[in-house]
N, C-alpha and C positions, 0 to 999 in steps of 0.2 A: 376430573374424568372418569377414573377407574371406577368411583363409587357411583356416579349416574350410570354407566355402562351395567354394572352390577345390580343396581336398582330395576333399571329396565327390564335385565332378563330375569329378574325376581318377578316381576308383575306380569311378565309375559308367560312366564310357569302358571302363575296361580290362576291366569285367565285360563290357558287351556286345560288346567284343571277341574275349573268351576264349569267349563262347557262341556268338557266330557262327563262330569258328573251330574249335570242337567239331561244330557243325552241319556243315561244309563237309567234313569231316575222316570218313572212312571207318572203321569199328569194327574191329576186327579178326576179329570174326566175318565181318562183310560180305566182308573181304578172302579168309578163308579158304573163304567159299562161292564167289567168282567164281573162285578158284583151282581148284576141283574142274571135272573136266571132265562134264557131264551125260550124255555118250554111255558115260563108263565107268562111273559111278558114280551115277546119278540120283538114288537116294533121299539120299545122303550131302550132296549139293548142295542138294536140296530142305529137309534138317533145319536142315541152317545157314544157311539164308537164312530160316527160321521163328525159329531161334534169336535171329537179329539182327534181325528185326523185333519180338520181344518186348522184347528189349534194348534198342533205339532207344524204344521205346513208354512203356517203364520210365523213361527220362531225360527224357521230352518234346520228342525230336526225331521229330515224324510224320511229315516229309517222306520221309528215308531210309528211316525205318521201313516205309512204305506201299509204297516202291518194291521193299524187299526181298519185303513181303508177296504182291506181284504175281508177281513172279519165281518165286517158291514156289508160288504159284496156277497158274501155265502148265507148271510140272513135275509137279503133281498130275494135272491132266487131259491130259497128255502121256500117262499112261498108265493113262487113263480112271478115276482117282479122283474124280469128279465131285462128291459127295457133301463130301467133305474140302476141295475147293477152294471151294465154295461157304461152306461153314463159315469155312475162312481168310478170306473177301472182306468176311464179316460182321464180323470180330474187327476187320479193317483199318477199316471204316466206324466201329465205336464208338470206336475211338483217334482216328480224324479227329473225331469230334464231340466227344469228352472233350477236344483239344487246346484251346492258347488260340491259335488262328488267327484269321485275318478272315475275312468271309464269302466272298470272292473266292478266298482260299488255300484254305478247306475244300472250295469246289466244285470246283476244280482238281484235288484229289486225289480227292472221290468219281468225277469221270470217269475216272480210272486203274482203280477198281475196277470200275465199272460196263461200261467197257470190256473187261475180262477176261471179265467175266460173259455180252458180246454175243459173244466169241470162242468161248466154251463152246458157247452156243446155237448158233453158226454149223457148229463141227465135229459138235454133234448132229443139225444140218439142220432144226431146230427155228424157223421162220421167223417165227411170230407172236412167240414169245417175244425172238427176235432183236431184231424190229422195237419192242417195247416198251423194251427196253434201248437202243434207239438213240434213241429220244425221249427219255428219260431223260437222255443224253448230250448231246443238243442243248440241253435246260433247264439242265444245267450248264455248258457251254460258253460258255452266253449269260453265265451268272453270275459265270463265272471272269474274265469281261472281259480274257482272255488270246488274243492272235492267232493265236498258235501252237497252242493248244488247238482255237482254230477251225477252222484249217486241219487239225488231225488228224479232227476230226469229218467233214470233207467227206471224206477219203480213206478213213475205215471206212463212209460212207454208200455209197461206190462199191463196196467190198470186198462189202457187205452186196447190193447190187443184183445184182452180178455172180455172186454166190454162189447166187442163187434164178432168175437166169435173167432179173432185168429189166433186160436190156442198155440201153434207151431211157433209163432213170431213171439208170444207172451212167455213161452216155457224159454225161449232161448234169452230173451232179456233178463226173463228174472234169474237164469241160471246165471248170465254173465256177472249180475248185481252179487247174488249170492256166493259166487266163486272169489269175487272181489273182495269182499269181506271176510271170508273164510281164510284167504290167502294169509291175510293178517292176524288170524285167529279173533276175529268178535265175532263170535257166535251168539253172544247174547243178541247183537244187533240184527245178526241175519235170523235168528228166532223172533224177534220183534217185527221186523219187516215182516214175515209169512204171517204171522197175528192180526199184522194191519192188513195186510190183503185180503185175509178171509172174511175178517170183519166187514171190510168197504164192501165184499161180493154179497154179505147177508143184508147189509143197512140199504145197498140199491136192488135187492134181491135178484142178484145175479146168481141163479144155481150153477150155472157154467164155470163163472168164476171162483165161486167155492170150491166146487169140484176139481177145477185144476189146480187152485192154490194149496188146496189140502193133500193131494196125490204128491205133488212138488215136494212140500213139507216133509211127506212120511218120507218119501225118498231121500232129501237131503239130510234128516234125523238120524237115520241109518248109515248114509255114508261119514257125518261128522262123529258117529258113536265112535267108527273104526278109527277115523283120523283120531279122535281124542283119546282112544284107547292105545293109539301108536305112540303118540304124545306122551303119554302117562309111563309106556313100558322104557322109551328114549328116557324119560327124564331119571327113572329109576336105574336105569342102566349107567346114566352119569353121576348119580350117587353115589353108587356102588365104586364106580372108578375113584370118584374124588376120595372115599373112603379110604381106599386100598393105597392110593398115592399118599394120603395123610399117614398111613399105618407105615410107610416105607419111610416116609419122611422122619417120623418120629423114630425109628429104628436107627435111620443114620445119623440123626442129631445127637444120641448120644455121644458116639464117637467125635463129633465136632464141640460139642459142649466140652471135653477133655482139652480141645485143642484151642478153644476159646479161652479157657481158666487159663493155660500157662502162657499163651499169647498176653493176657489181661496182664499176668504177673511182671511178665517182661516189661510191657508199656508202662506199668507201674513204678517199676524199679528207674527205668528212663525217664520217666516223668519226675521222680524226686532227685534225680540227677540234674536235669534242668532245671528244677526249681530251686536245688543249690548255685548251679550255676548263674540263674537268673538273679538270686539273692546277692551274689558276688558283684554282677555288672550295674544293679541299681544300686549299692552301697558307693563302687566307684564313681556312678552319673552322679548320685546327690553330692559327693565330695567335688566334684569337677563342676557342679551346677554352682555349690556355694563360693568356690573360686571364682569361677566366672562373674558371677554377682558382685564379689568383693571388688575384683579387678573393673566393672563396670562403675561402682560407686566410686573407687578411687578415680577413673578417668574424668567423670562428672565433676569430682571437688577438682581435679587438675583443671578439667576447660573452663568451671567456675573463676578458680583463681586466675585464669590465664585471661579472662575477659575483664576481671577487675582489676587484673596488672595494667593492660592494654588501655581501660579507661583511665586508671590513676596516672600512667605516664601521660596521658593525651590532655588530663587535666592539670599535671604537674607543668607539661609545657607549654601550656594557652599561656599564663603570664609572662613567659620569657618571649614568645613569639609575638607578641601583641606589641611589644617595645618594637620589633621592626618595621621597618616602613611599610604599610601596607599596598604603598603605591607600586612598590618592587613586583614583578608578577612571580618570581619565586617564593616572597615572603607571604604574598597571598595566597599562593597556591597550597604554603605549608599551613596557613591558618585554617584555610577552609579544609583540607586534609585531617587536620587535628580534630577541627568540630566535626569532620564526618564519623571519624572514629569513634569517638565520642556519642554522637549518636545514635550509629549500628548498635555500639555496645548495649545501651541502655534499651534500644527495642527488642535485641535478642535476648537480655538477662534477667530483665525487669520481670516480678510476679505478673500473670495475667490480669488485669483491672477491667473494673468495667468501663466500657468504651461510651462517652455521653454523645447523645445525637439529638440536633436539633431540627426543628420543622424550617426547609429553605427554598425558596422559589427558584427551581431549577435553571429556567430562561435567562434570568437576570444574574444567577450565578455565574453562568457557562458564559455569558457575553464579558462580565467583568473578568474571567481568567482569561479568555481570549485579545482582551484589548492590550493586555499588559504586555503581549508580545507582538504588537501591530509594527511597533518601531524597530524590531529587532530582524524582521523578514527582510528577504532580499528582493528587489523589484519585482512586480508585476506578480507577486505569491498571493492567492486567491485564500481568503479565512472564511471557512463556513462552519456556521454553528446550528445543529439540529438540534431540536430539543422540544418537546411536547409542553403546553402550557399546562404546568401542574406542578406542586410541590411533593417535596421527599426528605424525610428522616436523614440525617448524614452528618458524618463529625467533619465540620469543614475544615479543621486546622489539616487533619490528616489529608483530605480528598483535595483540599487547595494546593497542597505542597505537592502531592503526585501528580496531578493536571499539569499542573506550572512547571513541572519537571519535566514532563512528556512533552508539552508543547515549546519549551526551549529547545530540547532537543530536535525536534522538527522544524522548528524554525533556522536551527544551524544547518541541518543539512538537506533543506529543501532547497533546489535550486530555482533560479529567477525563472517565472512562468509558472509554478508548481502550484499545488493545494494544499492547505491543511484544514483537517475537518477537525470538531470537537462536536461527538454523537451522545445522546441520552437515549436508553431505551428503559423501558419497565417489563421486567422479564415474568412477574408474578406479585401476587399481593406484597410481600415482602423482600423483592429482590431485584435489581437494578443494575443496569452497566453504563460507564462512562468509556467510550469510544476514541482513542487519538490515532487520525491516520494521516500518513505525508505521503508524496510522490517523491522521496527521497530516492538513495542509492539503495535503501534496505538493508537489512543486516543477513549476512551469509546464512545459510542454515544450520551449517555444524558448527557456529557460534552462538545460534539463541539460546541453549541451555545455561549457557556460560554467560551470560549477559548478567544475572540476577546473583553471582557469585562473587562474594570480594575475595581481592587478593591473590587473584591466580596468575597475577603477572606482575613482574616489574613496569613500572609506567613512569614517563615524563611527568610530574605532579603537574606542570604548567600547562599541560596538553589536558587535565582532569584526572581525577583520581580513581574512577570506575565505583565509585561508592554509591552514587547517587541512585540507580535503577535498585541495589541491594538494601538501600535503605527505603524506598517506596515499596519494595516486595514485603518488608515487615511490616511498614505502616498497613500495609493493605489485609495482612495475616490478623494483626491487630485488631481489626475492625470486623473478623470473620469473613473476610473475602478474600482475593485473590488477585494475582496482576500477573498478566501472561501475554504473549506475544500470538496474534491471530496467525497460523500457517496458511489459511486460506487465501489472505491479502496478499496479491502478489506485484501490485503497481508502487509499491515501495515497503513501507512500516507500517503496521496497527496493533498498537497495543491495547488490551481489553482490561478494564478494571471491574472486577465482580465487586459488587457489594450485598450481604444479606443483613437487614436487618433484625 
């Protein structure tokens, strides 16, 4: 599951990267349009820009498409094709509205088309229409929340005012723009804007715009020179102050160095002492670790000898016990106890061997196990087997022993009218579960951890030796699985046998 999620995230990232690359890359149509010199073949350049706009719009790349439409519009009204220019701008606005863009992005793109309409009205000398477009541009600039668009709006306001002889308003707007850029010390940008404004005035043959722009440019230059000079003086003063502070620091550092040297010598002596102490502690730790390893080895050997001793006792007692009459409950209990001790000892101490698995039809296997306890349950006890029609690889000897022991316990403790379940569930490609549940009295929560531990209490062997569940637990572990009690089941007792092939 994690691999699938990771694969989807990688694909999503690559798709986003591809889309971004496609949007940033110019189409061949746009490159061809930009390669044509409008002075030599304006119709071809315009046609290519229109084709590029349509191509971008069909691909959903709205921003480069609108930029191409704006360039084609300028080439239309340059030859006085105003109707075609307005129609093309309407198509561009439709593309913006249908595009999957944010409100801010749409406003910024509508600003470009509205600006071209204002340029046409300026050329046509229609002051009222140009003013209406300027008001729309102001609304779009505010909605775009783009500082560059807002600066461009100030520039176009100045052009509008100068074009129609409103010099006072033009000066005020241009001063606002110049002050805004000057405040952040972007003097080159302000100089570029003035130069552009003067050039536009010359292109449009507006002597008034040229005169006003040049006059304001000279005044700005003079004021900027004073600001730059003040900044340079402030920078020099700061440099002098920094140098003086540096000299003072160097003077004081001579004394500080002696203090540091003495401190380092003391620290070196302390570290040397700490190293010696650490070496002593390490040697003691190594010696202690060796003793502990030796003790652990002795304990392991002792446990192995104890297990072997217990197994030997069981084996030695077995021939004698078999001479007893097995019909006597006490004799049968001793025989079972001896056999259980021998089995548990072998499971706990035999080296880990490869468990053999065989392919088994689960429904038939479960039904055969449940049938073996049908004669042992109390009256009206319902026996349920829930198993999918499938086969699985299991060790039939160990699994049969565990399930039968659990079912026999369930039959013993489930009252009349109760229910016993045997369920099989597939948890993964090589992971299975057998669940044995009953509606008996259940096992107290404080005793659940002890039911799998042998020899915890002295018992009357005729009522059971308490080794059945520990033996089942060891068998489950041998199969690389586990046996435990389900704490979430509260209607009785549920044992869960986890198997991993």
